[in-house]
Phi, psi and omega in degrees: 000341182290316183298312176299326180300317184277328184272304184290313184297322181294322185280334188245304189265307188280325192223059181296334181255014181054038182255326183297328181257021183270162181277347181175195182300334182287347176079018179290127182289136177240149180301136182239007180298318181295318179295317179295321178299315179297317183294329183269310190282321184302308178295329179293318179296322177296314178297320179297318177296320178295322178296319176301315179297316178297321180295318177296317180297316179300310182296325181288326183263001182291138179249002181070220174095000177228149184225006181279175186295334182270007183281126177286322181073203183253010181287126183300321181299315178296316181297313181296320178299315182294315182292319180293318178293327175296318178302320182272003176082017180252079180255099186281333179095358179286337173227142179204155182289152182245305185288153178305321179296320178294319178296323178296315178298321178297321178294320179296315180294324176298319177295319178300315179294325180291321186268350186299315182293323176296323177294323177300314179297319178297315180293325178296318177298322178292322181294331181259022172062040176247061184297324181293314178295319180298320179297316179296318180294319180297318179295316179297319179296316181297313183295312183294322180291317178295323183287311186270313185286316185273294183295317181299317180291325176298318180291313181296325177297320176296319178294322177297321178296318180292329182270000184295140177282166186297331182275003177269111187260033182243150182264191184298323181299318178293322177293322178296317177298313180296317181291319180297313180293324179293317180300320182274006176070029185224033179288142182274336179102359178288337172243142180214154179295138178237121181095163185295321183296313180291326176294321177296316179296322179294000000 
């Protein structure tokens, strides 16, 4: 997705006059590979480092307690694999977090993976000296994410709790985790909507 962003967008949407990537008013084109590299790789390396830290933290605080095939356990390799694949949106469901702390880390990594591309676009705008556009985009991103991802998920989780059938033995925290992961496109599948109301909300 990075290559089309830099090639197609520059020629059609972002830079029809070859000005956004110019060195100044004269419109002389300047190489932007280094700037694009920074905008893409820098946030990814930061996220990768945070995932490593979360994996170490998870493995250190893990108490075990599960023995089925979907149990991640306290093995660092399993934990790191699950968190990294969650970041990239590849949650197959063969392994998934159990404890609330593990679910919280999974939610944080899901948010990181969801926001990473938006951050890349923001940094790219800053790299090409489009601070005004970057500022507007940052504000729009912040408002929409807080409105839909945070507030929206809190509300939908409450509605899911109210719509839960009698045989659903999970509380609001589990619904919030399930709703948060579903919104970010990284649900593992250990929770699924039951009944027409929850299917509608999903």
